[in-house]
Structure formats: C-alpha cells, structure tokens
N, C-alpha and C positions, 0 to 999 in steps of 0.2 A: 531501511538501512540497506546500503549497497553492499554487494558481495565482498569487496576488498576489506571492509571493516568488521566483518564477522570474525575473522581469524584473530585480530588483536584483542577483541572482546573475549573470545573463547579462551585466550591465554591468560586472562585476568583471574588470578586465584585469590581474590579478596572475598572474605566472608562478611556478610552483613549480620544484623543483630540476632537472627535465628541460628546462626552458625553455618547456614548453607552458603554455597558460593553464589556470586552474582550471576554467572552463566552456568547453566546445567546442560549437558548433552541430551539428545533425545532419549526418552525412557524406553521406547520401542521403535521398531521399523515403521516409518511413515509418520511418526510423531515429530512435531517441531522442537527445536532446542528452545530453552526458556531463558529469559533475562529477568531477574527479580521475580520469578514465578509466572511471568507472562510469556505467551508464545512469541518467538522471534521470527519475523518475516523479512525476507530479503526482497528489496524492490530495486530493480535496475534503473528506475526513473529518478531515484534520489541523486542529488548532485554529489560530486566528490568533495572531500574535505578541502576547503579553501577559506580564505579570509572572508568573514561575514556570510558564509554559506550555511544554510540549515541542512545538515547532512543526515541527522537522525531524528525521527519523529517517534515519540513514545506516548501511549495513552490508550484509552478505550475507544476504538474507532467505531464500534457499534453504537455507542452512546453519542459520540461526537460528530459523526458524519452521516448524512442522510442521502440515500440514493432514491431518486424519484424515477419511476418507470411507468410511463403512461400506457394505458391499455390500448391495444389495437395497432395495426400496421396500415399505412396509407399506400395504395398502389396507383400509379399513374400509367396509363397505356399510351404509348407513342407509336402510331402506325405510319408516321410520315418520315422519320429520320433515316431509316436504314431499309429502304425498299429492297427486296420483297419481304423482309423480316419485320416483325413487330417487337419493339423494345418495351420493357417494363421497368419502371423506376419505383423502388420501394423505400419508404422512410419510416422510421420509428423514433418517437421522441423520448429521450432519456436525459437525465440531468442529475445534479447533486450539489451539495454544498455543506459547509460546516454548520452544524446545528448547535453544538455546545463547545465554545472555544476553551473552556476550562478542562475538557476531557482529553484534549490532545495538546502536547507541548513539543516544540521543536528545539533541538540542541544546536545552537549557533557556535561556530568555532572561530577563534581568533588565532591565526597562524603567524 
C-alpha cells in the first residue's frame, strides 16, 4: 500500500466482529501498524488509486511469494577496456514469483 492511503485507512473507525478496530496504531516504537491484525507495510512501488488499478495488496506474502537466491557470485575480469586499469564485472542470480495465488489478493478500484 502506498503512503497516501495509510492515513485514510488509519482514520477508519469501524470495528469488526471482535470489537477491535480495523486499523490499530503501532503497539510499541519500531512495531508496524496493523490492519485486521496483520502488519501494514507501505510500498512506494504500488500504483496510486485510479480506474482499474490494483493499489492495495493483502495476504500472507511469506506463503504466497517465493524468492529464489542462487548461491555464488560470478566475477568476470576485463583487463582490456580501461587501460591501465582492470575492470571487474560481478553478477548474482536472483529471482522470484508468486507461489500461491490464493495467499495474496489485490484490491482493484473503480473510480
């Protein structure tokens, strides 16, 4: 969720079936705010609210998204490009993808 939408959600004073509010402020310094009991994370990469834009993602990202981190770093030595210096190019292979589509849901807005 992007920063501009945290404030409107934080002003939401609706209580759900347990009697607790949907949004709870941080319990201690350094702790995240919670939405329905789950930690709330602000992501600047999420799009702004617009027609047919998925601006809020909710779910269990540990279960739903898999990050693959290959072991090792590849180093390529280049003694020819910048004489009298030697350049080194390093690469590391990482990737990721959705593992369980049922664990993460996006909220699409119709403005």
